NUDREN-144540 format. One line per field, with one value per residue (C-alpha): x, y, z. Coordinates in pm, 1 decimal. Example, Ala and Ser with C-alpha at 12.3 -4.5 7.8 and 13.67 -1.06 7.14 Angstrom:
// residues 2
X [1230.0 | 1367.0]
Y [-450.0 | -106.0]
Z [780.0 | 714.0]
// end
This chain:
// residues 210
X [-2870.9 | -2840.0 | -3123.1 | -2972.7 | -3228.2 | -3103.0 | -3052.1 | -2686.0 | -2548.0 | -2583.2 | -2282.9 | -2029.2 | -1984.9 | -1674.4 | -1866.6 | -2135.9 | -1888.9 | -1785.6 | -1719.0 | -1739.0 | -1849.7 | -1542.3 | -1329.9 | -1483.9 | -1446.9 | -1086.8 | -1009.7 | -1177.2 | -983.7 | -653.9 | -703.8 | -768.2 | -474.2 | -216.7 | -291.5 | -275.5 | -5.3 | 186.5 | 198.6 | 492.2 | 367.1 | 28.4 | 10.0 | -261.6 | -398.8 | -473.9 | -646.7 | -866.7 | -943.4 | -1058.0 | -1246.7 | -1431.2 | -1336.0 | -1101.4 | -754.1 | -880.4 | -1125.4 | -839.5 | -638.5 | -949.4 | -966.4 | -594.3 | -307.6 | -67.6 | -16.6 | 147.3 | -164.0 | -374.6 | -131.6 | -163.1 | -550.0 | -535.4 | -320.6 | -530.0 | -833.2 | -633.5 | -544.0 | -912.7 | -999.4 | -717.2 | -812.1 | -1169.7 | -1078.8 | -867.5 | -1144.4 | -1400.1 | -1185.0 | -1133.6 | -1508.3 | -1579.9 | -1446.6 | -1536.8 | -1349.2 | -1110.0 | -801.1 | -610.1 | -877.1 | -903.9 | -536.6 | -563.8 | -888.5 | -715.9 | -452.0 | -718.9 | -894.5 | -579.1 | -462.7 | -798.2 | -770.9 | -407.5 | -515.3 | -736.5 | -609.4 | -640.5 | -446.3 | -147.5 | -15.5 | -3.3 | -45.7 | 184.5 | 460.0 | 420.3 | 446.9 | 737.9 | 927.8 | 855.0 | 955.8 | 1291.0 | 1290.7 | 1160.2 | 1051.7 | 822.4 | 451.3 | 366.0 | 634.9 | 507.2 | 164.0 | 325.6 | 498.7 | 175.2 | -7.2 | 268.2 | 305.8 | -75.5 | -63.0 | 216.7 | 23.1 | -283.5 | -90.0 | 62.4 | -275.7 | -420.9 | -110.5 | -126.0 | -491.6 | -401.5 | -178.2 | 156.9 | 459.1 | 629.3 | 352.7 | 602.0 | 788.6 | 481.5 | 354.6 | 687.5 | 663.7 | 305.0 | 405.7 | 682.6 | 432.6 | 198.9 | 465.5 | 566.7 | 201.1 | 225.3 | 559.3 | 462.3 | 148.4 | 349.9 | 653.5 | 505.6 | 163.0 | -195.5 | -295.6 | 65.1 | 189.1 | 346.6 | 17.0 | -190.3 | 31.5 | 35.9 | -268.1 | -110.2 | 215.9 | 26.2 | -144.6 | 185.7 | 338.2 | 49.6 | 58.6 | 435.8 | 407.9 | 121.6 | 245.1 | -49.8 | -175.9 | -223.5 | -543.0 | -806.0]
Y [-11781.5 | -11648.0 | -11412.3 | -11062.1 | -10993.8 | -11273.9 | -11136.7 | -11076.2 | -11223.2 | -11009.1 | -10789.3 | -10929.5 | -10775.6 | -10604.3 | -10443.5 | -10323.0 | -10157.0 | -9804.5 | -9446.3 | -9356.3 | -9718.8 | -9850.6 | -9610.0 | -9713.3 | -10089.4 | -10030.7 | -9827.6 | -10092.5 | -10373.9 | -10184.5 | -10096.9 | -10468.6 | -10599.1 | -10327.9 | -10326.1 | -10707.9 | -10801.7 | -10485.5 | -10242.9 | -10381.6 | -10734.0 | -10656.9 | -10594.4 | -10411.8 | -10732.2 | -10854.1 | -10520.2 | -10528.2 | -10894.5 | -10824.8 | -10511.3 | -10692.3 | -10438.1 | -10448.7 | -10298.1 | -10021.8 | -9906.6 | -9881.1 | -9660.8 | -9439.5 | -9368.2 | -9377.9 | -9286.4 | -9532.3 | -9769.1 | -9489.3 | -9283.5 | -9558.5 | -9599.5 | -9228.5 | -9242.0 | -9538.7 | -9346.7 | -9031.1 | -9242.0 | -9405.9 | -9058.8 | -8952.3 | -9278.0 | -9233.9 | -8877.3 | -8975.2 | -9243.8 | -8995.4 | -8744.7 | -9007.0 | -9107.5 | -8746.6 | -8691.2 | -8941.1 | -8690.3 | -8344.5 | -8064.0 | -8301.3 | -8324.6 | -8539.7 | -8809.2 | -8762.3 | -8861.1 | -9170.2 | -9263.8 | -9261.2 | -9502.5 | -9721.5 | -9730.1 | -9784.6 | -10068.7 | -10239.8 | -10202.8 | -10313.1 | -10633.9 | -10765.6 | -11060.9 | -10885.5 | -10572.2 | -10515.3 | -10205.0 | -9850.8 | -9832.4 | -9533.7 | -9704.3 | -10009.8 | -9793.8 | -9602.6 | -9936.6 | -10034.7 | -9697.6 | -9577.4 | -9273.9 | -8977.0 | -8791.8 | -9068.3 | -8961.9 | -9234.5 | -9115.6 | -8763.8 | -8901.1 | -9060.3 | -8740.8 | -8547.3 | -8787.1 | -8788.6 | -8405.8 | -8361.3 | -8605.5 | -8415.6 | -8095.5 | -8253.6 | -8400.0 | -8062.5 | -7901.9 | -8145.0 | -8153.0 | -7762.6 | -7789.9 | -8047.3 | -7790.4 | -7966.3 | -7765.7 | -7856.7 | -7953.3 | -8045.2 | -8281.2 | -8465.2 | -8477.7 | -8637.2 | -8895.8 | -8980.6 | -9011.7 | -9253.5 | -9460.1 | -9470.7 | -9593.5 | -9855.4 | -9987.4 | -10020.6 | -10214.3 | -10431.1 | -10545.8 | -10701.4 | -10828.0 | -10936.2 | -11002.0 | -10881.9 | -10822.0 | -10852.5 | -10707.9 | -10395.7 | -10302.5 | -10369.3 | -10144.1 | -9854.0 | -9666.1 | -9675.3 | -9550.4 | -9270.1 | -9177.3 | -9167.0 | -8939.5 | -8703.0 | -8688.7 | -8618.0 | -8354.6 | -8183.6 | -8223.8 | -8412.5 | -8754.9 | -9012.4 | -8985.5 | -9235.0]
Z [-9226.3 | -8873.2 | -8760.8 | -8729.9 | -8456.3 | -8238.9 | -7891.8 | -7794.4 | -7480.1 | -7174.6 | -7106.7 | -6860.7 | -6519.6 | -6641.9 | -6929.0 | -6694.8 | -6451.5 | -6577.3 | -6471.8 | -6105.8 | -6014.8 | -6184.0 | -5979.6 | -5656.9 | -5736.2 | -5833.6 | -5514.8 | -5295.4 | -5463.7 | -5442.3 | -5078.9 | -4989.9 | -5198.1 | -5132.7 | -4752.4 | -4725.0 | -4972.9 | -5030.3 | -5313.8 | -5514.8 | -5477.9 | -5639.2 | -6023.7 | -6196.1 | -6342.3 | -5982.7 | -5901.2 | -6216.4 | -6146.6 | -5785.9 | -5897.7 | -6177.1 | -6446.1 | -6749.6 | -6763.5 | -7000.2 | -6723.7 | -6483.3 | -6717.7 | -6782.7 | -6409.5 | -6321.9 | -6553.8 | -6398.5 | -6102.7 | -5920.0 | -5969.2 | -5826.0 | -5529.3 | -5448.9 | -5469.4 | -5225.2 | -4984.0 | -5013.1 | -4918.5 | -4637.1 | -4512.8 | -4494.9 | -4314.4 | -4072.9 | -3959.5 | -3940.7 | -3687.4 | -3496.2 | -3462.4 | -3379.7 | -3079.6 | -2970.5 | -3004.5 | -2719.6 | -2465.1 | -2598.9 | -2419.5 | -2230.1 | -2435.1 | -2188.1 | -2205.9 | -2576.0 | -2613.7 | -2398.3 | -2572.5 | -2913.1 | -2786.8 | -2638.6 | -2977.2 | -3170.6 | -2938.6 | -2994.3 | -3369.6 | -3377.0 | -3186.2 | -3460.7 | -3662.2 | -3998.1 | -3889.4 | -4113.0 | -3945.2 | -4083.4 | -4464.6 | -4476.9 | -4288.1 | -4513.3 | -4829.1 | -4697.9 | -4659.0 | -5016.1 | -5177.6 | -5072.4 | -5291.8 | -5068.9 | -5387.3 | -5508.0 | -5513.7 | -5267.9 | -5024.6 | -5045.8 | -4943.0 | -4651.2 | -4552.0 | -4583.2 | -4353.4 | -4085.8 | -4101.5 | -4046.0 | -3761.1 | -3589.0 | -3634.5 | -3479.0 | -3191.0 | -3126.0 | -3118.9 | -2869.0 | -2653.3 | -2628.2 | -2538.6 | -2267.2 | -2104.1 | -2174.7 | -2058.4 | -2387.0 | -2646.4 | -2906.5 | -2689.7 | -2582.3 | -2936.1 | -3041.3 | -2756.2 | -2853.8 | -3228.6 | -3131.7 | -2922.2 | -3221.5 | -3448.1 | -3181.5 | -3191.4 | -3569.1 | -3551.9 | -3255.1 | -3431.5 | -3707.3 | -3508.0 | -3180.1 | -3332.0 | -3266.4 | -2902.8 | -2780.6 | -2453.2 | -2599.8 | -2769.8 | -2460.2 | -2245.0 | -2489.8 | -2345.7 | -1998.0 | -2141.8 | -2321.8 | -1992.2 | -1813.2 | -2091.3 | -2071.2 | -1682.5 | -1683.0 | -1956.8 | -1781.4 | -1419.5 | -1278.7 | -1204.3 | -1480.6 | -1676.4 | -1568.8]
// end
């Protein structure tokens, strides 16, 4: 007869991963897979496999795949604006230089081999319904970006801050698209900081920012 006191096998990695740890593993896995392969192309099975948890753990943390996608985009939003403010912080009190610095940093990031563009642009292409929760996250991100651009363009002394902000937003979207069509480190990306400096100079009526 088997000994009832025989030691049981150690729990698997999946069994050990629970609660907030499971949520972080799932978000990290989702971010990697969604960004690299696309949201619709990645099923929840692939996410739980990469995260090292079981499917039940996923649905304890997220009510649906859409819920997971929203969490991924909210995290991406935080990361995006943290990078924006880190760029601006390199030239405190000098909004014109802050703007150009952001484009220099974005151009550098968009020139890396693993860069897959803007996660919000990618998601908007996958979800045509503007009322979908993922598309609402996209709208929120872009709305906040326009507000921040308007603030810094106003601080830079632009004659028409809204017009400059729109021009800069268009340039940002151009970098995202060029990184995927022309490829990392392409000419359109490299010239973007110079174009940003010219837009700022024209809007503010002075020489291009050095």
